N, CA, C and O atoms as a Tripos MOL2 file, in Angstrom:
@<TRIPOS>MOLECULE
protein
  248   247    62     0     0
PROTEIN
NO_CHARGES

@<TRIPOS>ATOM
      1 N          31.9420  -19.8630   53.3770 N.3       1 MET1
      2 CA         32.4640  -19.4470   52.4190 C.3       1 MET1
      3 C          33.1330  -20.6800   51.3500 C.2       1 MET1
      4 O          33.8660  -21.5920   51.7300 O.2       1 MET1
      5 N          32.7840  -20.5000   50.2700 N.am      2 GLY2
      6 CA         33.5870  -21.7310   50.0030 C.3       2 GLY2
      7 C          34.5810  -20.9180   48.3770 C.2       2 GLY2
      8 O          34.8830  -19.7290   48.2750 O.2       2 GLY2
      9 N          34.9230  -22.2250   47.1580 N.am      3 ILE3
     10 CA         35.7480  -21.7580   46.3660 C.3       3 ILE3
     11 C          35.1350  -22.6180   45.5540 C.2       3 ILE3
     12 O          34.6080  -23.6540   45.9590 O.2       3 ILE3
     13 N          35.1680  -22.1350   43.9900 N.am      4 ASN4
     14 CA         34.9190  -22.5810   42.5400 C.3       4 ASN4
     15 C          33.4350  -22.6720   42.4030 C.2       4 ASN4
     16 O          32.8740  -23.2340   41.4630 O.2       4 ASN4
     17 N          32.8940  -22.1410   43.3050 N.am      5 ASP5
     18 CA         31.5050  -22.1260   42.8430 C.3       5 ASP5
     19 C          30.7460  -23.1890   42.5150 C.2       5 ASP5
     20 O          29.9860  -23.0950   41.5520 O.2       5 ASP5
     21 N          30.8340  -24.4810   43.3290 N.am      6 VAL6
     22 CA         30.3750  -25.5080   42.9480 C.3       6 VAL6
     23 C          28.6820  -25.4890   43.1560 C.2       6 VAL6
     24 O          28.1510  -24.7160   43.9540 O.2       6 VAL6
     25 N          27.8530  -26.5290   42.2540 N.am      7 ASP7
     26 CA         26.7560  -26.2750   42.1010 C.3       7 ASP7
     27 C          25.8670  -26.0770   43.2790 C.2       7 ASP7
     28 O          24.9340  -25.2850   43.4170 O.2       7 ASP7
     29 N          26.5540  -27.3290   44.4370 N.am      8 ILE8
     30 CA         25.7140  -27.4340   45.9960 C.3       8 ILE8
     31 C          25.8400  -25.9030   46.2130 C.2       8 ILE8
     32 O          24.6590  -25.5720   46.1020 O.2       8 ILE8
     33 N          26.5530  -24.7290   46.4610 N.am      9 ALA9
     34 CA         26.8050  -23.6390   46.8590 C.3       9 ALA9
     35 C          25.0290  -22.7940   46.6650 C.2       9 ALA9
     36 O          24.3050  -22.2110   47.4720 O.2       9 ALA9
     37 N          24.9280  -23.0360   45.5790 N.am     10 SER10
     38 CA         23.3810  -22.1630   45.5300 C.3      10 SER10
     39 C          22.5210  -22.8670   46.1470 C.2      10 SER10
     40 O          21.4330  -22.3280   46.3470 O.2      10 SER10
     41 N          22.7530  -24.4520   46.7010 N.am     11 LEU11
     42 CA         21.5080  -25.0210   46.8950 C.3      11 LEU11
     43 C          21.0010  -25.3750   48.3320 C.2      11 LEU11
     44 O          19.8810  -25.7710   48.6540 O.2      11 LEU11
     45 N          22.3670  -25.0790   49.3150 N.am     12 THR12
     46 CA         22.2130  -25.0100   50.7280 C.3      12 THR12
     47 C          21.4690  -24.2300   51.6420 C.2      12 THR12
     48 O          20.8260  -23.3420   51.0830 O.2      12 THR12
     49 N          21.3670  -24.2740   52.7210 N.am     13 TYR13
     50 CA         20.5010  -22.7700   53.0370 C.3      13 TYR13
     51 C          21.5430  -22.2070   54.3730 C.2      13 TYR13
     52 O          22.0830  -23.1330   54.9790 O.2      13 TYR13
     53 N          21.8300  -20.9620   54.8160 N.am     14 PRO14
     54 CA         21.9540  -20.7860   53.6790 C.3      14 PRO14
     55 C          22.6030  -20.5780   52.3780 C.2      14 PRO14
     56 O          23.7100  -21.1140   52.3130 O.2      14 PRO14
     57 N          22.2220  -19.9420   51.3110 N.am     15 THR15
     58 CA         23.0220  -20.4330   50.2750 C.3      15 THR15
     59 C          24.1220  -19.8880   50.4530 C.2      15 THR15
     60 O          24.2470  -18.8220   51.0560 O.2      15 THR15
     61 N          25.4450  -20.8060   49.7570 N.am     16 LEU16
     62 CA         27.2470  -20.3680   50.3280 C.3      16 LEU16
     63 C          27.9740  -19.1840   49.1860 C.2      16 LEU16
     64 O          28.0590  -19.3350   47.9680 O.2      16 LEU16
     65 N          28.3030  -18.3600   49.7470 N.am     17 THR17
     66 CA         28.9770  -17.1950   49.1450 C.3      17 THR17
     67 C          30.2640  -17.8750   48.4760 C.2      17 THR17
     68 O          30.8310  -18.6810   49.2140 O.2      17 THR17
     69 N          30.6410  -17.7520   47.6230 N.am     18 THR18
     70 CA         31.4350  -18.4770   46.8980 C.3      18 THR18
     71 C          32.9440  -17.3210   46.0090 C.2      18 THR18
     72 O          32.7790  -16.1140   45.8290 O.2      18 THR18
     73 N          34.0170  -17.9280   45.6730 N.am     19 ILE19
     74 CA         34.9560  -17.5670   45.0160 C.3      19 ILE19
     75 C          34.9630  -18.5170   43.3590 C.2      19 ILE19
     76 O          35.1510  -19.7250   43.2150 O.2      19 ILE19
     77 N          34.6760  -17.4240   42.2270 N.am     20 LYS20
     78 CA         34.6110  -18.5120   41.3110 C.3      20 LYS20
     79 C          36.2880  -18.3680   40.5570 C.2      20 LYS20
     80 O          36.8200  -17.2640   40.4390 O.2      20 LYS20
     81 N          36.7400  -19.2290   40.2510 N.am     21 GLN21
     82 CA         38.0250  -19.1340   39.4590 C.3      21 GLN21
     83 C          37.9580  -19.6640   37.8620 C.2      21 GLN21
     84 O          37.1310  -20.4910   37.4780 O.2      21 GLN21
     85 N          38.8180  -19.1370   37.1330 N.am     22 PRO22
     86 CA         38.8060  -19.2830   35.7350 C.3      22 PRO22
     87 C          39.1400  -20.9620   35.5020 C.2      22 PRO22
     88 O          39.7720  -21.2020   34.4730 O.2      22 PRO22
     89 N          38.8540  -21.8830   36.1740 N.am     23 ILE23
     90 CA         39.2030  -23.5500   35.6710 C.3      23 ILE23
     91 C          40.0080  -23.4800   34.7010 C.2      23 ILE23
     92 O          41.2300  -23.3570   34.7790 O.2      23 ILE23
     93 N          39.0680  -23.5900   33.3230 N.am     24 GLU24
     94 CA         39.2390  -23.8230   32.5060 C.3      24 GLU24
     95 C          40.5980  -23.1550   31.6740 C.2      24 GLU24
     96 O          41.4110  -23.7150   30.9380 O.2      24 GLU24
     97 N          40.4880  -21.6700   32.1240 N.am     25 GLU25
     98 CA         41.7430  -20.8870   31.6290 C.3      25 GLU25
     99 C          42.6730  -21.3300   32.2280 C.2      25 GLU25
    100 O          43.6850  -21.6740   31.6160 O.2      25 GLU25
    101 N          42.5620  -21.4490   33.7400 N.am     26 MET26
    102 CA         43.8770  -21.8270   34.2680 C.3      26 MET26
    103 C          44.6650  -23.1570   33.5290 C.2      26 MET26
    104 O          45.7330  -23.1010   32.9200 O.2      26 MET26
    105 N          43.8180  -24.3700   33.7630 N.am     27 CYS27
    106 CA         44.3760  -25.5410   33.2100 C.3      27 CYS27
    107 C          45.1660  -25.4420   31.9300 C.2      27 CYS27
    108 O          46.2910  -25.9360   31.8560 O.2      27 CYS27
    109 N          44.3570  -24.5420   30.4870 N.am     28 LYS28
    110 CA         45.0360  -24.2520   29.3990 C.3      28 LYS28
    111 C          46.4020  -23.2350   29.9720 C.2      28 LYS28
    112 O          47.4200  -23.0740   29.3000 O.2      28 LYS28
    113 N          46.2290  -22.7650   31.0020 N.am     29 TYR29
    114 CA         47.7410  -22.0560   30.9580 C.3      29 TYR29
    115 C          48.5230  -22.8730   31.3530 C.2      29 TYR29
    116 O          49.5520  -22.9240   30.6780 O.2      29 TYR29
    117 N          48.4200  -24.0520   32.8020 N.am     30 ALA30
    118 CA         49.2790  -24.7340   32.6740 C.3      30 ALA30
    119 C          49.7890  -25.8610   31.7090 C.2      30 ALA30
    120 O          50.9340  -26.3120   31.6950 O.2      30 ALA30
    121 N          48.7380  -26.2420   30.9020 N.am     31 VAL31
    122 CA         49.3240  -26.9360   30.0980 C.3      31 VAL31
    123 C          50.3340  -26.2890   28.7920 C.2      31 VAL31
    124 O          51.1110  -26.9220   28.0770 O.2      31 VAL31
    125 N          50.0520  -24.9670   28.7700 N.am     32 GLU32
    126 CA         50.7010  -24.5500   27.6500 C.3      32 GLU32
    127 C          52.3290  -23.9080   28.5240 C.2      32 GLU32
    128 O          53.1530  -23.3730   27.7830 O.2      32 GLU32
    129 N          52.6910  -24.0280   30.1980 N.am     33 CYS33
    130 CA         53.9910  -23.9050   30.5630 C.3      33 CYS33
    131 C          54.4660  -25.2300   30.5650 C.2      33 CYS33
    132 O          55.6770  -25.4530   30.5550 O.2      33 CYS33
    133 N          53.7330  -26.0170   30.5750 N.am     34 ILE34
    134 CA         54.3610  -27.5730   30.8900 C.3      34 ILE34
    135 C          55.2480  -27.7830   29.4450 C.2      34 ILE34
    136 O          56.3620  -28.3060   29.4770 O.2      34 ILE34
    137 N          54.6460  -27.3300   28.2220 N.am     35 ALA35
    138 CA         54.8440  -27.5430   26.8070 C.3      35 ALA35
    139 C          56.1050  -26.8150   26.7170 C.2      35 ALA35
    140 O          57.1020  -27.2430   26.1340 O.2      35 ALA35
    141 N          56.0000  -25.5130   27.4190 N.am     36 LYS36
    142 CA         57.2480  -24.5070   27.3610 C.3      36 LYS36
    143 C          58.4550  -25.1130   28.0640 C.2      36 LYS36
    144 O          59.5660  -25.1190   27.5340 O.2      36 LYS36
    145 N          58.2280  -25.5890   29.1900 N.am     37 GLU37
    146 CA         58.9720  -26.3790   29.9580 C.3      37 GLU37
    147 C          60.0630  -27.5430   29.3720 C.2      37 GLU37
    148 O          61.2550  -27.6790   29.6500 O.2      37 GLU37
    149 N          59.2210  -28.3110   28.4770 N.am     38 ILE38
    150 CA         59.5870  -29.4780   27.6450 C.3      38 ILE38
    151 C          60.2900  -28.8570   27.2680 C.2      38 ILE38
    152 O          61.4120  -28.8350   27.7750 O.2      38 ILE38
    153 N          59.8670  -27.8290   25.8940 N.am     39 LYS39
    154 CA         61.0070  -27.3720   25.2250 C.3      39 LYS39
    155 C          62.3210  -26.2260   25.4760 C.2      39 LYS39
    156 O          62.9440  -25.5220   24.6810 O.2      39 LYS39
    157 N          62.3830  -26.3500   26.5060 N.am     40 GLY40
    158 CA         63.4530  -25.4520   27.4680 C.3      40 GLY40
    159 C          63.0470  -23.8780   27.1810 C.2      40 GLY40
    160 O          63.9320  -23.1430   26.7420 O.2      40 GLY40
    161 N          62.0400  -23.4720   27.3630 N.am     41 GLU41
    162 CA         61.5660  -22.1990   27.1920 C.3      41 GLU41
    163 C          61.2800  -21.4870   28.7630 C.2      41 GLU41
    164 O          60.9260  -22.1850   29.7130 O.2      41 GLU41
    165 N          61.4950  -19.9800   28.8730 N.am     42 THR42
    166 CA         61.3800  -19.6110   29.9960 C.3      42 THR42
    167 C          60.1330  -19.7870   30.4920 C.2      42 THR42
    168 O          59.3400  -19.8160   29.5500 O.2      42 THR42
    169 N          59.6250  -19.9100   31.4760 N.am     43 VAL43
    170 CA         57.8860  -20.0540   31.9250 C.3      43 VAL43
    171 C          58.1200  -18.9000   32.9070 C.2      43 VAL43
    172 O          59.2490  -18.6210   33.3120 O.2      43 VAL43
    173 N          56.8490  -18.1420   33.3300 N.am     44 PRO44
    174 CA         56.8350  -16.9860   34.3550 C.3      44 PRO44
    175 C          56.6770  -17.8840   35.4590 C.2      44 PRO44
    176 O          56.0770  -18.9470   35.2990 O.2      44 PRO44
    177 N          57.0290  -17.6430   36.2640 N.am     45 ILE45
    178 CA         56.7990  -17.9060   37.7880 C.3      45 ILE45
    179 C          55.5810  -18.0230   38.5040 C.2      45 ILE45
    180 O          55.1410  -18.9310   39.2090 O.2      45 ILE45
    181 N          54.9370  -16.4560   38.0440 N.am     46 GLN46
    182 CA         53.3940  -16.2080   38.4870 C.3      46 GLN46
    183 C          52.7980  -15.8210   37.7790 C.2      46 GLN46
    184 O          53.3090  -14.9150   37.1210 O.2      46 GLN46
    185 N          51.3480  -16.2240   37.4310 N.am     47 MET47
    186 CA         50.1820  -15.8020   36.7050 C.3      47 MET47
    187 C          49.2530  -15.2540   37.5630 C.2      47 MET47
    188 O          48.9280  -15.9960   38.4900 O.2      47 MET47
    189 N          48.6080  -13.9090   37.5120 N.am     48 VAL48
    190 CA         47.4780  -13.4750   38.1330 C.3      48 VAL48
    191 C          46.3220  -13.5490   37.1280 C.2      48 VAL48
    192 O          46.5530  -12.9280   36.0910 O.2      48 VAL48
    193 N          45.0160  -14.2240   37.1970 N.am     49 MET49
    194 CA         44.1100  -14.5600   36.7130 C.3      49 MET49
    195 C          42.7860  -14.0720   37.7720 C.2      49 MET49
    196 O          42.6500  -14.3440   38.9650 O.2      49 MET49
    197 N          41.8260  -13.2060   36.8180 N.am     50 PRO50
    198 CA         40.7890  -12.6660   37.6790 C.3      50 PRO50
    199 C          39.6710  -13.5030   38.4560 C.2      50 PRO50
    200 O          39.1050  -14.2750   37.6830 O.2      50 PRO50
    201 N          39.3470  -13.5480   39.3500 N.am     51 VAL51
    202 CA         38.3480  -14.1290   40.2230 C.3      51 VAL51
    203 C          36.9880  -13.4660   40.5490 C.2      51 VAL51
    204 O          36.8980  -12.2920   40.9090 O.2      51 VAL51
    205 N          36.1040  -14.1710   40.4210 N.am     52 THR52
    206 CA         34.7130  -13.5490   40.7210 C.3      52 THR52
    207 C          34.2630  -13.7670   42.1110 C.2      52 THR52
    208 O          34.3290  -14.9260   42.5220 O.2      52 THR52
    209 N          33.8590  -12.9370   42.8290 N.am     53 LEU53
    210 CA         33.1750  -13.1980   44.5030 C.3      53 LEU53
    211 C          31.7850  -13.3450   44.2200 C.2      53 LEU53
    212 O          31.4470  -12.5900   43.3080 O.2      53 LEU53
    213 N          31.0870  -13.8720   44.5610 N.am     54 ILE54
    214 CA         29.7240  -14.4620   44.1380 C.3      54 ILE54
    215 C          29.1120  -14.6880   45.4140 C.2      54 ILE54
    216 O          29.2250  -15.7030   46.1010 O.2      54 ILE54
    217 N          28.3160  -13.4370   45.7250 N.am     55 GLU55
    218 CA         27.9320  -13.0290   47.1490 C.3      55 GLU55
    219 C          26.4870  -13.7170   47.5630 C.2      55 GLU55
    220 O          25.5180  -13.1600   47.0480 O.2      55 GLU55
    221 N          26.2010  -14.8470   48.4210 N.am     56 ARG56
    222 CA         24.8400  -15.3730   48.3410 C.3      56 ARG56
    223 C          24.6080  -15.0420   50.0880 C.2      56 ARG56
    224 O          25.5180  -14.5650   50.7670 O.2      56 ARG56
    225 N          23.5080  -15.3190   50.5440 N.am     57 GLU57
    226 CA         23.0750  -15.3540   51.9450 C.3      57 GLU57
    227 C          23.9410  -15.9690   53.2740 C.2      57 GLU57
    228 O          23.5990  -15.8730   54.4520 O.2      57 GLU57
    229 N          25.0830  -16.5850   52.7780 N.am     58 SER58
    230 CA         25.8600  -16.5680   53.9060 C.3      58 SER58
    231 C          26.8590  -15.6090   54.4160 C.2      58 SER58
    232 O          27.6790  -15.6830   55.3310 O.2      58 SER58
    233 N          26.5300  -14.6010   53.4850 N.am     59 THR59
    234 CA         27.7480  -12.9730   53.8710 C.3      59 THR59
    235 C          26.6920  -12.1220   54.1590 C.2      59 THR59
    236 O          25.5890  -12.2390   53.6250 O.2      59 THR59
    237 N          26.9680  -11.2830   54.9650 N.am     60 SER60
    238 CA         25.9810  -10.1940   55.3050 C.3      60 SER60
    239 C          27.3250   -8.7030   55.5500 C.2      60 SER60
    240 O          28.1920   -8.3400   56.3460 O.2      60 SER60
    241 N          26.8640   -8.4060   54.6050 N.am     61 LEU61
    242 CA         27.5990   -6.7150   54.8590 C.3      61 LEU61
    243 C          26.9300   -5.5810   55.8850 C.2      61 LEU61
    244 O          27.1900   -4.3780   55.9050 O.2      61 LEU61
    245 N          26.1580   -6.1830   56.5820 N.am     62 GLY62
    246 CA         25.3950   -5.1880   57.2200 C.3      62 GLY62
    247 C          24.5170   -5.1360   58.5980 C.2      62 GLY62
    248 O          23.9350   -4.1010   58.9210 O.2      62 GLY62
@<TRIPOS>BOND
     1     1     2 1
     2     2     3 1
     3     3     4 2
     4     3     5 am
     5     5     6 1
     6     6     7 1
     7     7     8 2
     8     7     9 am
     9     9    10 1
    10    10    11 1
    11    11    12 2
    12    11    13 am
    13    13    14 1
    14    14    15 1
    15    15    16 2
    16    15    17 am
    17    17    18 1
    18    18    19 1
    19    19    20 2
    20    19    21 am
    21    21    22 1
    22    22    23 1
    23    23    24 2
    24    23    25 am
    25    25    26 1
    26    26    27 1
    27    27    28 2
    28    27    29 am
    29    29    30 1
    30    30    31 1
    31    31    32 2
    32    31    33 am
    33    33    34 1
    34    34    35 1
    35    35    36 2
    36    35    37 am
    37    37    38 1
    38    38    39 1
    39    39    40 2
    40    39    41 am
    41    41    42 1
    42    42    43 1
    43    43    44 2
    44    43    45 am
    45    45    46 1
    46    46    47 1
    47    47    48 2
    48    47    49 am
    49    49    50 1
    50    50    51 1
    51    51    52 2
    52    51    53 am
    53    53    54 1
    54    54    55 1
    55    55    56 2
    56    55    57 am
    57    57    58 1
    58    58    59 1
    59    59    60 2
    60    59    61 am
    61    61    62 1
    62    62    63 1
    63    63    64 2
    64    63    65 am
    65    65    66 1
    66    66    67 1
    67    67    68 2
    68    67    69 am
    69    69    70 1
    70    70    71 1
    71    71    72 2
    72    71    73 am
    73    73    74 1
    74    74    75 1
    75    75    76 2
    76    75    77 am
    77    77    78 1
    78    78    79 1
    79    79    80 2
    80    79    81 am
    81    81    82 1
    82    82    83 1
    83    83    84 2
    84    83    85 am
    85    85    86 1
    86    86    87 1
    87    87    88 2
    88    87    89 am
    89    89    90 1
    90    90    91 1
    91    91    92 2
    92    91    93 am
    93    93    94 1
    94    94    95 1
    95    95    96 2
    96    95    97 am
    97    97    98 1
    98    98    99 1
    99    99   100 2
   100    99   101 am
   101   101   102 1
   102   102   103 1
   103   103   104 2
   104   103   105 am
   105   105   106 1
   106   106   107 1
   107   107   108 2
   108   107   109 am
   109   109   110 1
   110   110   111 1
   111   111   112 2
   112   111   113 am
   113   113   114 1
   114   114   115 1
   115   115   116 2
   116   115   117 am
   117   117   118 1
   118   118   119 1
   119   119   120 2
   120   119   121 am
   121   121   122 1
   122   122   123 1
   123   123   124 2
   124   123   125 am
   125   125   126 1
   126   126   127 1
   127   127   128 2
   128   127   129 am
   129   129   130 1
   130   130   131 1
   131   131   132 2
   132   131   133 am
   133   133   134 1
   134   134   135 1
   135   135   136 2
   136   135   137 am
   137   137   138 1
   138   138   139 1
   139   139   140 2
   140   139   141 am
   141   141   142 1
   142   142   143 1
   143   143   144 2
   144   143   145 am
   145   145   146 1
   146   146   147 1
   147   147   148 2
   148   147   149 am
   149   149   150 1
   150   150   151 1
   151   151   152 2
   152   151   153 am
   153   153   154 1
   154   154   155 1
   155   155   156 2
   156   155   157 am
   157   157   158 1
   158   158   159 1
   159   159   160 2
   160   159   161 am
   161   161   162 1
   162   162   163 1
   163   163   164 2
   164   163   165 am
   165   165   166 1
   166   166   167 1
   167   167   168 2
   168   167   169 am
   169   169   170 1
   170   170   171 1
   171   171   172 2
   172   171   173 am
   173   173   174 1
   174   174   175 1
   175   175   176 2
   176   175   177 am
   177   177   178 1
   178   178   179 1
   179   179   180 2
   180   179   181 am
   181   181   182 1
   182   182   183 1
   183   183   184 2
   184   183   185 am
   185   185   186 1
   186   186   187 1
   187   187   188 2
   188   187   189 am
   189   189   190 1
   190   190   191 1
   191   191   192 2
   192   191   193 am
   193   193   194 1
   194   194   195 1
   195   195   196 2
   196   195   197 am
   197   197   198 1
   198   198   199 1
   199   199   200 2
   200   199   201 am
   201   201   202 1
   202   202   203 1
   203   203   204 2
   204   203   205 am
   205   205   206 1
   206   206   207 1
   207   207   208 2
   208   207   209 am
   209   209   210 1
   210   210   211 1
   211   211   212 2
   212   211   213 am
   213   213   214 1
   214   214   215 1
   215   215   216 2
   216   215   217 am
   217   217   218 1
   218   218   219 1
   219   219   220 2
   220   219   221 am
   221   221   222 1
   222   222   223 1
   223   223   224 2
   224   223   225 am
   225   225   226 1
   226   226   227 1
   227   227   228 2
   228   227   229 am
   229   229   230 1
   230   230   231 1
   231   231   232 2
   232   231   233 am
   233   233   234 1
   234   234   235 1
   235   235   236 2
   236   235   237 am
   237   237   238 1
   238   238   239 1
   239   239   240 2
   240   239   241 am
   241   241   242 1
   242   242   243 1
   243   243   244 2
   244   243   245 am
   245   245   246 1
   246   246   247 1
   247   247   248 2
@<TRIPOS>SUBSTRUCTURE
     1 MET1         2 RESIDUE 1 A MET
     2 GLY2         6 RESIDUE 1 A GLY
     3 ILE3        10 RESIDUE 1 A ILE
     4 ASN4        14 RESIDUE 1 A ASN
     5 ASP5        18 RESIDUE 1 A ASP
     6 VAL6        22 RESIDUE 1 A VAL
     7 ASP7        26 RESIDUE 1 A ASP
     8 ILE8        30 RESIDUE 1 A ILE
     9 ALA9        34 RESIDUE 1 A ALA
    10 SER10       38 RESIDUE 1 A SER
    11 LEU11       42 RESIDUE 1 A LEU
    12 THR12       46 RESIDUE 1 A THR
    13 TYR13       50 RESIDUE 1 A TYR
    14 PRO14       54 RESIDUE 1 A PRO
    15 THR15       58 RESIDUE 1 A THR
    16 LEU16       62 RESIDUE 1 A LEU
    17 THR17       66 RESIDUE 1 A THR
    18 THR18       70 RESIDUE 1 A THR
    19 ILE19       74 RESIDUE 1 A ILE
    20 LYS20       78 RESIDUE 1 A LYS
    21 GLN21       82 RESIDUE 1 A GLN
    22 PRO22       86 RESIDUE 1 A PRO
    23 ILE23       90 RESIDUE 1 A ILE
    24 GLU24       94 RESIDUE 1 A GLU
    25 GLU25       98 RESIDUE 1 A GLU
    26 MET26      102 RESIDUE 1 A MET
    27 CYS27      106 RESIDUE 1 A CYS
    28 LYS28      110 RESIDUE 1 A LYS
    29 TYR29      114 RESIDUE 1 A TYR
    30 ALA30      118 RESIDUE 1 A ALA
    31 VAL31      122 RESIDUE 1 A VAL
    32 GLU32      126 RESIDUE 1 A GLU
    33 CYS33      130 RESIDUE 1 A CYS
    34 ILE34      134 RESIDUE 1 A ILE
    35 ALA35      138 RESIDUE 1 A ALA
    36 LYS36      142 RESIDUE 1 A LYS
    37 GLU37      146 RESIDUE 1 A GLU
    38 ILE38      150 RESIDUE 1 A ILE
    39 LYS39      154 RESIDUE 1 A LYS
    40 GLY40      158 RESIDUE 1 A GLY
    41 GLU41      162 RESIDUE 1 A GLU
    42 THR42      166 RESIDUE 1 A THR
    43 VAL43      170 RESIDUE 1 A VAL
    44 PRO44      174 RESIDUE 1 A PRO
    45 ILE45      178 RESIDUE 1 A ILE
    46 GLN46      182 RESIDUE 1 A GLN
    47 MET47      186 RESIDUE 1 A MET
    48 VAL48      190 RESIDUE 1 A VAL
    49 MET49      194 RESIDUE 1 A MET
    50 PRO50      198 RESIDUE 1 A PRO
    51 VAL51      202 RESIDUE 1 A VAL
    52 THR52      206 RESIDUE 1 A THR
    53 LEU53      210 RESIDUE 1 A LEU
    54 ILE54      214 RESIDUE 1 A ILE
    55 GLU55      218 RESIDUE 1 A GLU
    56 ARG56      222 RESIDUE 1 A ARG
    57 GLU57      226 RESIDUE 1 A GLU
    58 SER58      230 RESIDUE 1 A SER
    59 THR59      234 RESIDUE 1 A THR
    60 SER60      238 RESIDUE 1 A SER
    61 LEU61      242 RESIDUE 1 A LEU
    62 GLY62      246 RESIDUE 1 A GLY
């Protein structure tokens, strides 16, 4: 199993099940938090973002 759904995950044999994270949203949020820190504003300690499970041949459920 992999993470971030890199391109090679769908090219291997068996194809690799992976978890896809919202990288662009994560980066945007990180920059917003840094900007708030610089301004002395309160920054949340934790942020939960949705992930997507992409099942491929490396995972068998049955």
